[in-house]
N, C-alpha and C positions, 0 to 999 in steps of 0.2 A: 667390598671393592666397588668403586664408582663405575658406571657404565661408560664405555668409550663412545664418543659421539661420532667418530669416523672409524669404521671397522678396519681390521688388519688387511682383509681381502681387498678393500678399496684402496688402501694405501699402497699395497703391493702393485695393483694395476697401474696406478699413477707412476710408481717407481719404474716399472718396466717401460713406460713411455719415455721416461727421462734417459734411458740408456741410449736413445738415439741422438742425444745432445752431447756436446763437449762438456768437460768438467767446468770450464768457465761459464758456459751457458747455464748449466745447472745452478751454479752459484748465483748468477744474475736472476734466475727464476725464483729462487728462494729469497732473494733480496726483496721481492715484491711483498713478502710477508714479514719483512724485517727479522728474519730468522738466522740463527747462527748454528753451525754444526759443533758437535763435541770434538774438541781437539784430540788427535791421536786415537780416535774411536776404533775399536777392533770389531769390525763387522763380521757377521757369520755368513754373509752371502758373497758369492763370487763376483769379481769385476770391480774396477775402480769407481765406475759410475754408480753402480748399486751401493757400493760401500759408502760413497759420499752422501747419497740420499738417506741411507740408514743413519749416518752420523747426524743429519738434521733431524730425522724422526726421533732419535734417541734423546734429543734435547727438549722433547715436547711431552706434555701431559695430555693425552687424548681425551680425558674426561673433563679437562678445563675448557670453559667457554672462551677465555682469552686466547689460549694456545690454538684452539680449533678455529677461531676467527682468522688468526694469522695464517694457518695452513690453508684455509679456504681461499685466501688471496693468492697463494701459490697455485692451487688447483685451477683457479679462475684464469691465471696467467697461462697455464698449460692449455686449457680449453681454447683460450683466445688465439694462441699460436697455431694450434691444430686447425682452427676455423679459418684463419688467414691462409694456411697452406692448402686447405681444401678448396678455397675460392680461387686460388691461383692455378691449381692443377686438379681439376674436377675428376680426372681419371684415377687419382690416388685413393687409398682406402682410409683417408683421414676422417671422412664423415662417419664411416662405420665405427672407427675407433672412438670418435666423440660420443656417438650414441651408446656404445658399450660402457664408457666411463660415466655417462649421465644416468644410465640404468643402475650402475653400482651406487651412485650417490643417492638415487631415489630410494633404493633399498635401505639406505642409512637414514632416510627421512629428510633428504634435501631436495628442494626444487631449484631449477635453474631458469632465471629470467633476466633478460637485458644484461647478460654478461656476469651475473652474480648468483651465488648460491644462497639460499635462504632456508632456515629451519626454525620452527617454533622454539626448540630447546636452546638455540644459539642466538638468534636475532632478537628475541623478546626480552633477554636479560633475566630469564627465570633461573633460579638455582635448580640443580638437578634434583629430581624427585628421589627420595631415599629408597632403599630396597624394601618398599612396602609390600612387594609381592611375596615376601616371606610369610605373610599371613594367608597366602593362597586364596585370595578373594578377587575374582575377576572384576567386581564392581569397583574396587579400589583403584585398580590400574586403569579402568575406564575413565574415572573421574580425573586421574592424573593427566591422561592424554587429552581429555576435554579441556582442562584448564590451559594446557599448552596451546592447543589449537585455537581456543577462543581469544587468547591473548594475541596470537599471531594474526587472527582475522579482525582484530580491533573491536571485539565484542567484550567490553570491559564488564558490563553488568552480568553477562553470561559466565565470564571467567570467575567472578566473585561467587556466583551461585554454585558453580562446580567445585570451587574451593570449600565452600560450606558443606556441600554434600560429601566431599571427600572426608572431611573431619567427622561428620556424623557417622558415615559407614565405618570409618577406621575405629572410632570409639566403641561402636557396637561390636566389632570384631574382637577388640581387646577384652571387652566384658564377657563375651561368649567364651573366649579361650581361657580367661581367668576363672571361669565358673561363677561369675557374679550375676545374681538375678537382677533383671531390669525390665522395663516396659519396652517391648520391641517396637511399638508404635511411637515412642518418644522421638520428637524431632528437635528438641531444644538442646544444643550442644553444651550449654551451661550445666544442665542437669546431668547429661551423659558424662561430662568431664568430672563432675563431682563424684559420680559413682565409680569412675575409673581411679580417681585419686586415692581411694582407700586401699585397694589391693596393690597398687603400685607405690604406696607410701609417699605420695606427693602432696599430702595435706600440709599446709604451712603452719603446723603447730607441733607441739611436743618439746619436752625439755632437752631431748637428745640432739635436736637440730641447732646448728649454728645460726646466728642471726642473719648472716648474708644468704644462707640457703633459704631461710624463711622468706626473705625479700624476693628472691628469684621465683620461688613457688607462688608467692602472692602475685608476682608479675605474670605468671602463666595463667592464673585465674582471670586477671584483667585482660590478657590477650584474647582468651576465649570469649569473654564477654564483649570485647571490642569487635571481634569477628562476627559475633551474633548480631550486633547492632548494625554493622555496615552491610551485612547480608540482608537484613530486614529492610533497610532504607535505600540501598543502592544496587540491588541485584534483581534477577528475574524471579526470585522466590515469591515476592509479593509486589504489589503496586509500588513502583519506585517513587521516592520523594525527591530524589535528584539523580542525575546521570553522572556516574563516576568517571574520573579522568583515567587514562590508561595507566599512569604510574600508581594510582590508588589500587587498581586491579592487580598490578604486579606485586604490590606490597601485600595484599590479601593472600594471593597465591603463594608467594614466598613464605609468608608467616604460617600458612597452613602446612606446607611441606616441612618446614623446620619443626613445627609443633609435633607433627606425626612422627618424624624421625626420632625426636627425643622420647616420645611415648613408647615407640617400638623398642628402642634401646633400653629404656627403663623396664619394660615388660620382660625382655630377655634377661636383663640383669637379675631381676627378682626370681625368674625361673631357675637360673643357675645357682642362685643363693639358696633357694629352697631345696634343690637337688643335693647340694653339699651338706646341708643340715640333715637331710634324710639318710645320707650315706654315713 
């Protein structure tokens, strides 16, 4: 299951703020994100206002970057209204409410500047990192987070380097877990991928494979080789031959995430297949 970008606790806090508005005002606030509620939604919370907010929430995928961006526009509208109210009546508790909401958003990984929320996982256009944590390696999650952060900071070369390190560490984890012997000091992802392809049955050969599958697997090999080349020429791993554009860095990071997700699912598929055979 994909990770929700805005937690339920944060959504609930914003929902409670909206109970102080009329139903029409709530509709206008959600219009800021071009959102629509589910018609005739049967909410499990009490009150018309809470029910209306939940009807809007129910129409969203909180792991989707697009839906999250739309909801952020709604939350920005709420913060903006509270800010105006606090300026007009300084004795009210609106400022404390704003601070509490911003702390919630910070815990979800969002910063608030100039009236807008920002997050590396949303504003950079990066796909969500897969559940790589299932390999229980802290170094893998560290590189995922570094890739997001460097994209957000405009460090394209650093993001490509982190994407490369992610693939290297991920391939080594798969080799260890599959019991495959390899050189721990090996840093060439082309060599590591070739070693992984055997136990995961990803080698583009064999009479049992359909031609279209062979083409896809050959494409994976070329993708790994391409990531190796771009990391060598346009990242912080070595002296750069050119400075990469931000969209090149996003491409490299997205490709790394997608590759690792496919490898993880292939590894788990082979594990289950072997268990069935053993039983």
